[in-house]
C-alpha positions in Angstrom: -1.1 -11.8 -38.0 -1.8 -8.5 -36.1 1.5 -7.0 -37.0 0.7 -7.7 -40.7 -2.8 -6.2 -40.3 -1.2 -3.1 -38.9 1.3 -2.9 -41.8 -1.7 -3.1 -44.2 -3.4 -0.2 -42.5 -5.7 -1.9 -40.0 -6.1 0.5 -37.1 -4.0 -0.3 -34.1 -6.6 0.9 -31.6 -9.1 -1.7 -33.0 -6.4 -4.4 -32.5 -6.0 -3.1 -28.9 -9.8 -3.1 -28.4 -9.9 -6.7 -29.5 -7.4 -7.8 -26.7 -9.0 -5.4 -24.2 -12.3 -7.1 -24.7 -11.3 -10.8 -24.6 -10.6 -11.0 -20.9 -12.0 -14.2 -19.7 -11.7 -16.2 -16.5 -9.2 -14.0 -14.8 -6.6 -14.4 -17.7 -5.1 -10.9 -17.7 -2.5 -11.7 -20.3 -4.6 -10.1 -23.0 -4.1 -6.8 -21.3 -0.4 -6.9 -22.3 -1.3 -7.0 -25.8 -4.0 -4.4 -25.4 -1.5 -2.0 -23.8 1.0 -2.6 -26.6 -1.4 -1.8 -29.3 -3.1 1.2 -27.7 0.3 2.7 -26.9 1.4 2.3 -30.5 -1.8 4.0 -31.7 -1.4 6.9 -29.2 2.4 7.2 -29.8 1.9 7.5 -33.5 -0.7 10.2 -33.5 0.2 13.5 -35.1 -1.5 16.6 -36.3 -2.4 14.9 -39.5 -4.4 12.1 -38.0 -8.1 11.8 -38.9 -9.4 10.3 -35.7 -12.1 12.2 -33.8 -11.5 13.2 -30.2 -13.9 10.5 -28.8 -11.9 7.7 -30.4 -8.6 9.1 -29.1 -10.1 9.6 -25.6 -11.4 6.0 -25.5 -8.0 4.6 -26.6 -6.2 6.8 -24.1 -8.5 5.6 -21.2 -8.1 2.0 -22.1 -4.3 2.3 -22.4 -4.0 3.7 -19.0 -6.5 1.2 -17.6 -4.5 -1.7 -19.0 -1.4 -0.2 -17.4 -3.1 0.1 -14.1 -4.4 -3.4 -14.1 -1.1 -4.9 -15.2 0.7 -3.0 -12.5 -1.7 -4.0 -9.8 -2.0 -7.7 -10.6 1.4 -9.2 -11.1 2.2 -12.9 -11.3 3.8 -13.1 -7.8 0.3 -12.5 -6.5 -1.2 -15.5 -8.1 -2.6 -13.6 -11.1 -1.9 -14.9 -14.6 -0.6 -11.6 -16.2 2.8 -12.5 -17.4 4.0 -9.5 -15.5 6.9 -9.6 -13.0 7.6 -7.0 -10.3 9.9 -5.0 -12.5 7.4 -4.8 -15.3 4.7 -4.0 -12.7 6.8 -1.0 -11.7 6.9 0.1 -15.3 3.2 -0.1 -15.8 2.4 1.7 -12.5 4.8 4.4 -13.2 3.3 4.8 -16.7 -0.2 5.0 -15.2 0.5 7.7 -12.6 2.7 9.8 -14.8 0.2 9.9 -17.7 -3.2 9.9 -15.9 -4.9 13.2 -15.9 -7.8 12.5 -13.5 -7.6 9.6 -11.0 -11.4 9.9 -10.4 -11.9 8.4 -13.8 -10.7 5.1 -12.5 -11.8 2.6 -9.9 -10.8 4.1 -6.5 -9.9 0.7 -5.0 -7.6 0.0 -8.0 -6.0 3.4 -7.8 -5.6 3.1 -4.0 -3.9 -0.3 -4.3 -1.8 0.7 -7.1 -0.5 3.8 -5.3 0.3 1.7 -2.2 2.2 -0.8 -4.4 4.1 1.8 -6.3 5.0 3.5 -2.9 6.4 0.1 -1.6 8.5 -0.4 -4.8 10.0 3.1 -4.5 10.7 2.7 -0.8 12.3 -0.9 -1.3 14.4 0.2 -4.3 14.7 -3.4 -5.6 13.3 -2.9 -9.1 14.0 0.8 -9.4 16.2 3.5 -7.8 15.2 3.9 -4.2 13.3 7.1 -3.6 11.7 7.5 -0.3 10.2 10.9 -1.1 8.3 9.4 -4.0 7.3 6.5 -1.9 5.7 8.9 0.6 4.1 10.7 -2.3 2.3 7.6 -3.4 1.4 6.6 0.1 -0.3 9.8 0.6 -2.2 9.3 -2.7 -3.2 6.0 -1.3 -4.5 7.3 2.0 -6.1 10.4 0.5 -8.2 8.1 -1.7 -9.7 6.2 1.3 -7.1 3.6 2.3 -6.5 3.2 6.0 -3.4 4.9 7.3 -2.9 2.0 9.4 -2.0 -0.1 6.3 0.9 2.3 5.6 1.8 2.4 9.3 2.1 -1.3 9.4 4.4 -1.2 6.3 6.7 1.3 8.0 6.5 -0.3 11.4 6.9 -3.9 10.5 8.9 -3.9 7.2 11.2 -0.9 7.8 13.2 0.7 10.5 11.8 4.1 9.6 10.6 5.3 13.0 9.7 8.9 11.9 7.4 7.6 9.2 5.8 5.0 11.5 5.2 7.7 14.0 3.5 10.0 11.4 1.3 7.3 10.0 0.3 6.0 13.5 -0.8 9.5 14.4 -3.0 9.6 11.4 -4.2 6.1 12.0 -5.3 7.1 15.5 -6.9 10.4 14.3 -8.6 9.0 11.2 -9.4 5.4 12.3 -8.8 4.9 16.1 -6.8 2.0 15.2 -5.7 0.0 18.3 -2.3 -1.0 16.9 -1.6 2.7 16.2 -2.3 3.5 19.8 0.2 0.8 20.8 2.8 2.2 18.5 2.4 5.8 19.8 2.5 4.4 23.4 5.9 2.7 22.7 7.3 6.0 21.0 6.3 8.2 23.9 7.5 5.8 26.5 10.9 5.5 24.8 11.2 9.0 23.6 11.7 7.9 20.0 11.1 10.7 17.3 9.2 12.6 20.0 9.8 14.0 23.5 9.5 11.3 26.1 6.2 11.4 28.0 5.4 8.3 30.0 2.0 9.8 31.0 1.0 10.2 27.5 2.3 6.7 26.7 -0.1 5.4 29.3 -3.0 7.3 27.7 -2.3 5.5 24.4 -1.7 2.1 26.0 -5.3 2.5 27.6 -6.6 1.8 24.1 -4.8 -1.5 23.5 -4.9 -5.0 25.1 -3.6 -4.9 28.7 -1.8 -8.3 28.5 0.2 -7.1 25.3 1.1 -3.9 27.1 2.3 -5.9 30.0 4.4 -8.0 27.6 5.9 -4.8 26.2 6.9 -3.4 29.7 8.3 -6.8 30.8 10.5 -6.8 27.7 11.5 -3.1 28.3 12.6 -4.3 31.9 10.0 -2.1 33.5 8.6 -4.8 35.7 6.6 -2.4 38.0 4.5 -1.3 34.9 4.3 -4.9 33.6 2.8 -6.0 36.9 0.4 -3.1 36.7 -0.9 -4.1 33.2 -0.8 -7.8 33.7 -3.0 -7.2 37.0 -5.4 -5.1 34.8 -5.7 -7.9 32.4 -6.3 -10.5 35.2 -9.1 -8.1 36.5 -10.6 -8.3 33.0 -10.7 -12.2 33.2 -7.4 -12.9 31.2 -6.1 -16.4 32.5 -3.0 -16.0 30.4 -2.2 -12.7 32.1 -2.6 -14.4 35.4 0.1 -17.0 34.6 2.5 -14.3 33.3 1.9 -12.2 36.4 2.6 -15.1 38.7 5.7 -15.9 36.6 7.0 -12.4 36.6 6.4 -12.0 40.5 8.5 -15.2 41.1 11.3 -13.8 38.8 11.7 -10.5 40.7 11.3 -11.9 44.3 
């Protein structure tokens, strides 16, 4: 029906507007159609068109918004969009490559979209892996208000990229005083990974984390003297579990 209407001269941006405005009860599938029709409208513009600038600007905004939403809310997240991960990558890439001012769009949506696109580029499952582009989008995400610790958690828990984990942990400490970031930096300085080993500095960072978990770290690292120190500190703070671990460790080494 809509294809026939378009062939008969009905404006494609009007068809796009119809689908853009029928979103009901979190059914995002209409945005697929809205994107399709708005894109046809924009792609077919030429110097002979008789549309005014406001009409073109409105269609352009809604085209990019549809791409942003479809890329952000894919089916695997429980949203009914009809979009899989590969299609989500296409929509996100389209949005960021064509948007002229990110401030025109909801900051939380842009932040989430940048993070998602960064992950897709880093993982390289639905596109060619590009770690530089991944970092570019992660920085967009962080610069727009996302917590650096979110990006640190991705690198620290889902990859083996220690340099990036270290970088984002430093930002998370500086910008958020995130407790896990303090722990990450403590382990890096203790082990001398991607930085010069500095056990005193490691202790400074560990001072901002849970003593029992620092004790666990030292125990697994084989540094029983430091493990006892931190378990003892946890015991002094009333941690009964730390008391059991301390007694168990002392028996083991005696």
